[in-house]
C-alpha positions as CSV (number, residue, x, y, z in Angstrom):
1,X,13.6,49.3,12.4
2,X,12.5,45.6,11.9
3,X,15.4,43.4,11.0
4,X,15.4,42.6,7.2
5,X,15.9,38.9,7.8
6,X,12.7,38.8,10.0
7,X,10.7,40.7,7.5
8,X,11.8,38.2,4.8
9,X,11.0,35.2,6.9
10,X,7.6,36.6,7.6
11,X,6.9,37.0,3.9
12,X,8.0,33.4,3.3
13,X,5.7,32.1,6.0
14,X,2.8,34.1,4.7
15,X,3.3,32.8,1.2
16,X,3.6,29.2,2.3
17,X,0.7,29.2,4.9
18,X,-1.6,31.0,2.6
19,X,-1.1,28.3,0.0
20,X,0.5,30.7,-2.6
21,X,3.8,29.0,-2.6
22,X,5.9,26.1,-1.4
23,X,8.9,26.8,0.8
24,X,11.7,26.6,-1.8
25,X,10.0,29.0,-4.2
26,X,9.1,31.4,-1.4
27,X,12.7,31.5,-0.2
28,X,13.9,32.0,-3.7
29,X,11.7,35.1,-4.1
30,X,13.0,36.9,-1.0
31,X,16.7,36.1,-1.4
32,X,17.4,38.8,-4.0
33,X,16.3,41.6,-1.7
34,X,18.7,40.5,1.0
35,X,22.1,41.7,0.0
36,X,23.9,40.2,3.1
37,X,24.4,36.5,2.9
38,X,24.1,36.3,6.7
39,X,20.6,37.8,6.4
40,X,19.7,35.3,3.7
41,X,20.9,32.5,5.9
42,X,19.0,33.8,9.0
43,X,15.7,34.3,7.0
44,X,15.9,30.8,5.7
45,X,16.7,29.4,9.1
46,X,13.8,31.2,10.7
47,X,11.3,30.3,8.0
48,X,12.4,26.6,7.8
49,X,12.6,26.2,11.6
50,X,9.2,27.8,12.2
51,X,7.5,25.4,9.7
52,X,9.4,22.5,11.2
53,X,8.1,23.2,14.8
54,X,4.8,24.7,13.8
55,X,2.7,22.0,15.5
56,X,4.3,22.7,18.9
57,X,4.1,26.4,18.5
58,X,0.4,26.3,17.7
59,X,-0.3,24.4,20.9
60,X,1.7,26.8,23.0
61,X,0.1,29.9,21.4
62,X,-3.4,28.6,21.9
63,X,-2.6,27.8,25.6
64,X,-1.1,31.2,26.3
65,X,-3.5,33.3,24.2
66,X,-6.4,31.4,25.7
67,X,-8.2,31.1,22.4
68,X,-8.1,28.8,19.3
69,X,-5.8,29.7,16.5
70,X,-8.8,30.1,14.3
71,X,-9.8,33.2,16.4
72,X,-6.5,34.9,15.6
73,X,-5.6,36.7,12.3
74,X,-3.4,34.5,10.1
75,X,-0.8,37.3,10.0
76,X,-0.6,37.4,13.8
77,X,-0.3,33.6,14.0
78,X,2.7,33.6,11.7
79,X,4.4,36.4,13.7
80,X,3.9,34.5,16.9
81,X,5.1,31.3,15.4
82,X,8.3,32.7,13.9
83,X,9.1,34.6,17.1
84,X,8.5,31.6,19.2
85,X,11.1,29.8,17.0
86,X,13.6,32.5,17.7
87,X,13.0,32.5,21.4
88,X,13.1,28.7,21.8
89,X,15.6,27.6,19.2
90,X,18.0,30.5,18.4
91,X,20.0,31.4,21.5
92,X,22.1,33.9,19.6
93,X,19.1,36.2,19.1
94,X,18.3,38.4,22.2
95,X,14.8,37.8,23.4
96,X,14.0,41.5,23.7
97,X,15.0,42.2,20.2
98,X,12.9,39.3,18.8
99,X,9.8,40.4,20.8
100,X,10.2,44.1,19.9
101,X,10.4,43.3,16.2
102,X,7.4,41.0,16.5
103,X,5.3,43.8,18.0
104,X,6.5,46.3,15.4
105,X,5.8,43.8,12.6
106,X,2.3,43.3,14.0
107,X,1.6,47.0,13.4
108,X,3.4,47.1,10.1
109,X,1.0,44.4,8.6
110,X,-2.1,46.3,9.8
111,X,-2.8,44.3,13.0
112,X,-1.8,46.9,15.6
113,X,-4.8,46.0,17.7
114,X,-3.2,42.6,18.4
115,X,0.1,44.1,19.5
116,X,-0.7,43.7,23.2
117,X,-1.6,40.1,22.7
118,X,1.6,39.4,20.7
119,X,3.7,41.0,23.4
120,X,2.1,39.1,26.2
121,X,2.2,35.7,24.6
122,X,5.8,36.0,23.5
123,X,7.1,37.3,26.8
124,X,5.3,34.4,28.5
125,X,6.9,31.9,26.1
126,X,10.3,33.4,26.9
127,X,9.6,33.3,30.6
128,X,8.2,29.8,30.7
129,X,10.4,28.2,28.1
130,X,11.4,25.4,30.5
131,X,7.8,24.4,31.4
132,X,5.8,24.8,28.2
133,X,2.3,23.3,27.9
134,X,3.2,20.4,25.7
135,X,2.6,16.6,26.1
136,X,5.5,15.1,27.9
137,X,7.6,12.2,26.7
138,X,5.6,9.0,27.3
139,X,8.5,7.6,29.2
140,X,7.7,9.9,32.1
141,X,4.4,8.0,32.5
142,X,5.3,4.5,31.4
143,X,8.8,3.2,30.9
144,X,8.3,0.4,28.4
145,X,6.2,0.1,25.2
146,X,5.3,-2.8,23.0
147,X,6.6,-2.9,19.4
148,X,3.2,-2.3,17.9
149,X,0.6,0.4,18.9
150,X,-2.6,-1.3,20.0
151,X,-5.0,0.1,22.5
152,X,-3.3,0.8,25.8
153,X,0.2,0.5,27.2
154,X,1.9,-0.4,30.5
155,X,0.9,2.2,33.1
156,X,-2.5,2.7,31.3
157,X,-1.0,5.1,28.8
158,X,-3.5,5.2,25.8
159,X,-2.4,5.2,22.2
160,X,-3.8,8.7,21.8
161,X,-1.3,9.9,24.3
162,X,1.6,8.7,22.1
163,X,0.0,10.3,19.0
164,X,-0.4,13.6,20.9
165,X,3.3,13.6,21.9
166,X,4.5,12.9,18.4
167,X,2.0,15.2,16.7
168,X,2.2,18.2,19.2
169,X,5.5,18.1,21.0
170,X,7.4,16.7,18.0
171,X,5.3,18.7,15.5
172,X,3.9,16.2,12.9
173,X,0.4,15.7,11.5
174,X,-1.7,13.4,13.6
175,X,-2.8,11.3,10.6
176,X,0.8,10.6,9.6
177,X,2.2,9.7,13.0
178,X,-0.7,7.4,13.5
179,X,0.4,5.5,10.4
180,X,4.0,5.4,11.6
181,X,3.0,4.1,15.0
182,X,0.9,1.3,13.4
183,X,3.7,0.2,11.0
184,X,6.8,0.6,13.2
185,X,5.9,1.2,16.8
186,X,6.5,4.1,19.1
187,X,10.3,4.1,19.4
188,X,10.9,4.1,15.6
189,X,8.1,6.7,15.0
190,X,9.8,8.9,17.6
191,X,13.2,8.5,16.0
192,X,11.7,9.4,12.6
193,X,10.0,12.5,14.0
194,X,13.2,13.6,15.7
195,X,15.2,13.0,12.5
196,X,12.7,15.3,10.6
197,X,13.2,18.1,13.2
198,X,17.0,18.3,12.7
199,X,18.5,20.6,10.1
200,X,19.6,18.6,7.1
201,X,23.2,18.7,6.0
202,X,24.1,20.0,2.5
203,X,25.0,17.0,0.3
204,X,26.6,17.1,-3.1
205,X,27.0,14.7,-6.0
206,X,30.2,15.0,-7.9
207,X,30.1,15.1,-11.7
208,X,32.4,12.2,-12.3
209,X,32.5,13.0,-16.0
210,X,34.7,15.9,-15.0
211,X,36.6,14.9,-11.8
212,X,36.7,12.5,-8.9
213,X,35.1,12.9,-5.5
214,X,38.5,13.5,-3.9
215,X,39.4,16.1,-6.6
216,X,36.2,18.1,-5.8
217,X,36.9,17.9,-2.1
218,X,40.3,19.4,-2.6
219,X,39.0,22.2,-4.8
220,X,36.3,23.1,-2.3
221,X,38.9,23.0,0.5
222,X,40.8,25.8,-1.3
223,X,37.7,28.0,-0.8
224,X,37.4,27.0,2.9
225,X,34.6,24.5,2.3
226,X,35.1,21.3,4.4
227,X,33.5,18.1,3.2
228,X,33.6,14.4,3.9
229,X,32.4,11.4,1.8
230,X,28.8,10.4,2.2
231,X,28.3,7.3,4.2
232,X,26.6,5.3,1.4
233,X,26.5,7.1,-1.9
234,X,29.7,6.5,-3.8
235,X,30.0,9.9,-5.5
236,X,28.6,12.1,-2.7
237,X,30.1,14.7,-0.3
238,X,28.6,16.0,2.9
239,X,29.4,19.6,3.6
240,X,30.6,20.2,7.1
241,X,31.7,23.8,6.9
242,X,31.5,26.6,4.4
243,X,29.1,27.1,1.5
244,X,30.1,25.5,-1.9
245,X,27.3,27.4,-3.6
246,X,29.2,30.7,-2.9
247,X,32.5,29.5,-4.4
248,X,33.7,30.5,-7.9
249,X,33.3,26.9,-9.1
250,X,29.6,26.7,-8.1
251,X,28.2,27.2,-11.6
252,X,30.8,25.2,-13.5
253,X,28.9,21.9,-13.6
254,X,31.4,20.1,-11.3
255,X,28.7,19.2,-8.7
256,X,25.0,19.2,-8.0
257,X,23.2,19.5,-4.7
258,X,21.5,16.2,-4.2
259,X,20.2,14.3,-1.2
260,X,22.1,11.1,-0.4
261,X,19.1,8.9,-0.7
262,X,18.3,10.3,-4.1
263,X,21.9,9.5,-5.2
264,X,21.3,5.9,-4.1
265,X,18.1,5.6,-6.1
266,X,20.1,6.6,-9.3
267,X,22.3,3.6,-8.7
268,X,19.4,1.3,-9.0
269,X,19.2,1.8,-12.7
270,X,22.7,0.2,-13.2
271,X,23.1,2.3,-16.3
272,X,25.8,0.9,-18.6
273,X,27.7,2.4,-21.6
274,X,25.8,2.1,-24.9
275,X,22.3,1.7,-23.4
276,X,19.2,3.7,-24.3
277,X,17.6,5.0,-21.1
278,X,14.5,7.1,-20.5
279,X,14.6,9.4,-17.5
280,X,11.0,10.3,-17.0
281,X,10.3,13.3,-14.7
282,X,14.0,14.1,-14.8
283,X,14.4,17.7,-13.6
284,X,16.4,19.1,-12.0
285,X,18.8,16.4,-13.3
286,X,20.7,14.8,-10.4
287,X,19.7,11.3,-11.3
288,X,20.2,12.0,-15.0
289,X,23.8,13.0,-14.3
290,X,24.4,10.0,-12.2
291,X,23.3,7.7,-15.0
292,X,25.2,9.4,-17.8
293,X,28.3,9.3,-15.6
294,X,27.8,5.5,-15.1
295,X,27.5,5.2,-18.9
296,X,30.7,7.1,-19.4
297,X,28.7,9.6,-21.6
298,X,28.3,6.8,-24.1
299,X,24.8,5.8,-25.2
300,X,21.6,7.8,-25.0
301,X,19.5,9.2,-22.2
302,X,16.2,10.8,-23.1
303,X,15.5,13.1,-20.1
304,X,12.0,14.4,-20.0
305,X,9.9,16.8,-18.0
306,X,6.6,18.5,-18.6
307,X,6.7,22.0,-17.2
308,X,8.6,24.6,-19.3
309,X,10.6,26.0,-16.3
310,X,11.7,22.6,-15.2
311,X,12.7,21.7,-18.7
312,X,14.9,24.8,-18.9
313,X,16.5,24.0,-15.5
314,X,17.2,20.5,-16.7
315,X,18.8,21.8,-19.9
316,X,21.1,24.1,-17.9
317,X,22.1,21.3,-15.7
318,X,23.0,19.0,-18.6
319,X,24.8,21.8,-20.5
320,X,26.9,22.8,-17.5
321,X,27.9,19.2,-16.9
322,X,28.9,18.6,-20.6
323,X,26.8,15.5,-20.7
324,X,26.6,15.0,-24.5
325,X,24.8,11.7,-24.3
326,X,21.7,13.3,-22.7
327,X,18.9,14.7,-24.9
328,X,16.3,16.8,-23.1
329,X,12.7,16.4,-24.3
330,X,9.5,18.1,-23.1
331,X,7.0,15.2,-22.6
332,X,4.1,14.4,-20.2
333,X,4.3,11.0,-18.6
334,X,0.7,11.5,-17.4
335,X,-0.4,11.0,-21.1
336,X,0.8,8.9,-24.0
337,X,4.5,9.0,-24.5
338,X,6.0,9.9,-27.9
339,X,8.3,6.9,-27.9
340,X,8.3,3.3,-29.3
341,X,9.5,0.4,-27.1
342,X,13.2,1.1,-27.6
343,X,14.6,1.7,-24.1
344,X,16.8,-0.7,-22.3
345,X,15.8,1.0,-19.0
346,X,13.4,3.6,-17.7
347,X,13.8,5.5,-14.5
348,X,10.4,6.8,-13.2
349,X,11.1,9.1,-10.3
350,X,7.4,9.6,-9.9
351,X,5.8,12.8,-8.6
352,X,4.8,11.9,-5.0
353,X,3.8,13.4,-1.7
354,X,7.4,14.0,-0.7
355,X,6.6,12.7,2.8
356,X,10.0,11.1,3.0
357,X,11.7,14.5,2.8
358,X,10.2,16.3,5.8
359,X,13.6,17.1,7.2
360,X,14.5,19.1,4.1
361,X,11.0,20.3,3.2
362,X,9.1,20.9,6.5
363,X,6.2,22.7,4.8
364,X,5.1,19.4,3.2
365,X,4.0,18.0,6.6
366,X,1.3,20.7,6.8
367,X,0.3,20.7,3.1
368,X,-0.2,17.0,2.5
369,X,-3.2,14.8,3.6
370,X,-4.1,11.2,3.4
371,X,-6.3,12.1,0.5
372,X,-3.3,13.5,-1.4
373,X,-1.4,10.2,-0.9
374,X,-4.3,8.2,-2.3
375,X,-4.7,10.6,-5.2
376,X,-1.0,10.6,-6.1
377,X,-1.0,6.8,-6.0
378,X,-3.5,6.7,-8.8
379,X,-1.4,9.1,-10.9
380,X,1.7,7.0,-10.2
381,X,0.0,3.8,-11.3
382,X,-0.9,5.4,-14.6
383,X,2.6,6.7,-15.2
384,X,4.1,3.3,-14.4
385,X,1.9,1.7,-17.0
386,X,2.9,4.2,-19.6
387,X,6.6,4.0,-19.1
388,X,6.4,0.2,-19.1
389,X,5.2,0.3,-22.7
390,X,8.4,1.9,-24.0
391,X,10.8,-0.8,-22.6
392,X,12.3,-3.5,-24.8
393,X,11.8,-7.2,-23.8
394,X,14.5,-7.9,-21.1
395,X,14.6,-4.2,-20.3
396,X,13.9,-2.8,-16.8
397,X,11.8,-0.1,-15.2
398,X,13.0,1.5,-11.9
399,X,10.0,2.9,-10.1
400,X,11.0,5.3,-7.3
401,X,9.5,7.9,-4.9
402,X,10.7,10.1,-2.1
403,X,7.8,9.0,0.1
404,X,7.7,6.5,3.0
405,X,4.1,5.7,2.5
406,X,3.1,2.2,1.2
407,X,0.2,3.5,-0.9
408,X,2.7,5.3,-3.1
409,X,5.3,2.5,-3.1
410,X,4.6,-1.2,-2.5
411,X,0.9,-0.8,-3.3
412,X,1.6,0.8,-6.7
413,X,4.1,-1.9,-7.5
414,X,1.8,-4.7,-6.4
415,X,-1.1,-3.4,-8.5
416,X,1.2,-3.1,-11.5
417,X,2.5,-6.7,-11.3
418,X,-1.1,-8.0,-10.8
419,X,-2.2,-6.8,-14.2
420,X,1.2,-6.6,-16.1
421,X,2.1,-10.3,-16.4
422,X,4.9,-9.3,-18.8
423,X,6.9,-7.8,-15.8
424,X,8.5,-9.3,-12.7
425,X,10.1,-7.8,-9.7
426,X,13.9,-8.4,-9.7
427,X,15.5,-7.6,-6.4
428,X,18.7,-9.4,-7.5
429,X,19.4,-6.5,-9.8
430,X,19.8,-4.1,-6.9
431,X,23.6,-3.6,-6.6
432,X,25.1,-5.7,-3.8
433,X,26.5,-2.6,-2.1
434,X,23.0,-1.5,-1.4
435,X,21.9,-4.9,0.0
436,X,21.3,-3.4,3.5
437,X,18.4,-1.3,2.0
438,X,16.6,-4.3,0.4
439,X,13.3,-5.3,2.1
440,X,12.0,-8.8,2.6
441,X,9.7,-8.2,-0.3
442,X,12.6,-7.3,-2.6
443,X,12.2,-3.5,-2.7
444,X,14.8,-0.8,-2.0
445,X,14.0,1.4,1.0
446,X,15.8,3.9,3.1
447,X,14.3,4.7,6.6
448,X,15.1,7.8,8.7
449,X,14.9,5.9,12.0
450,X,17.2,3.1,10.8
451,X,19.6,4.7,8.3
452,X,19.5,8.4,9.2
453,X,18.6,9.1,5.6
454,X,15.5,10.6,4.0
455,X,12.8,8.0,3.2
456,X,13.1,6.9,-0.4
457,X,11.7,3.8,-2.2
458,X,12.7,1.9,-5.3
459,X,11.7,-1.2,-7.2
460,X,13.2,-2.8,-10.3
461,X,10.7,-4.3,-12.7
462,X,11.9,-6.4,-15.7
463,X,10.0,-7.0,-18.9
464,X,10.1,-10.7,-19.5
465,X,8.4,-10.8,-22.9
466,X,6.5,-8.7,-25.5
467,X,2.8,-9.2,-25.2
468,X,1.9,-7.1,-28.2
């Protein structure tokens, strides 16, 4: 019998790679059928790890199958990928068991004719795991590299060689690593790719309306959940052992799962008691909760989102946290907003490519293209214009993304300031404790290769006068 965790992981990969679902939604759909939490964890690990290393697996499969991936059935490709992950990255799973399940699964999904190929490719992967056909580290060819990628390198190593290593061996899209190489050079691009390929820790934000960070750490410790304070976020905890989501206090509104970089972005708003704040694109509510806590639950936050399901999720978050100063409103920031210019601050956590979160969401690296980045930048510019119209003179707009790409970040801000002469960039409003993340241009930015954090961006824009 095929292990239930492997069956679930296969279904997740099929949903993602066929374009029917993103990874979080696909994992959520298979979880209810896995009654054992260990099976849930293993299915998630296999699916996530397979997507993370998909670029390398595809190169190995093509080499050992001696044919392009396009010549193989999509179902067979996913079975080969997920089993390659188990063979190369999960030492606790016996190779024979993984291969046998892969062959059985091939028959189960109606591709029995490919069983011999699947068996042969996987056994070769297991046998030759120490000499796989992947581009080697450039340091084996040339020991030193210039800071910028340009043409060739010492030892006559061409720039394409570096891109192939990052894209294939470290499993990232060619177009994306080419941009990183151009902006930051090889060493930083490699560190970024390696960061993306490590499992992300679980981070929590404490609901400081209800308790302190130390209080939550003690409560979780009673349920064998070990935590430590996040390095930069003042109200965050990093989980080191145990699962806080399986404890009796998980649904009590005492904490939210939230990435540390995301927690830092919320601090950029410098929300204060008594203010009126618009949190556009607010769901699931982590930044909303950070702002209402900073306000001491005094004032008003209008938290909006457009999709019904996300609005309901936002409401549940707010209700559980007992955040009485937050009012949830269904509104579409891509069209005219139903507000007058009454807000002291607006947080626009804009819909973006998500390319700064590849460690947590590895499927994004295969779903996004440069065209997506450019398309989203246009949408982001329109949203920024609309939220700017509902700020009072002297008020501020915090524009933020979870992308590391300039088209969605600096370029959007630059275009906005070029035609909105009533706004200025104010880097001095970024809290001093976050000064290490401020760029020379006055923007907030976290970088994986420098900070060991997901790549987030933020800019504070202040309305200097009313041009109406």
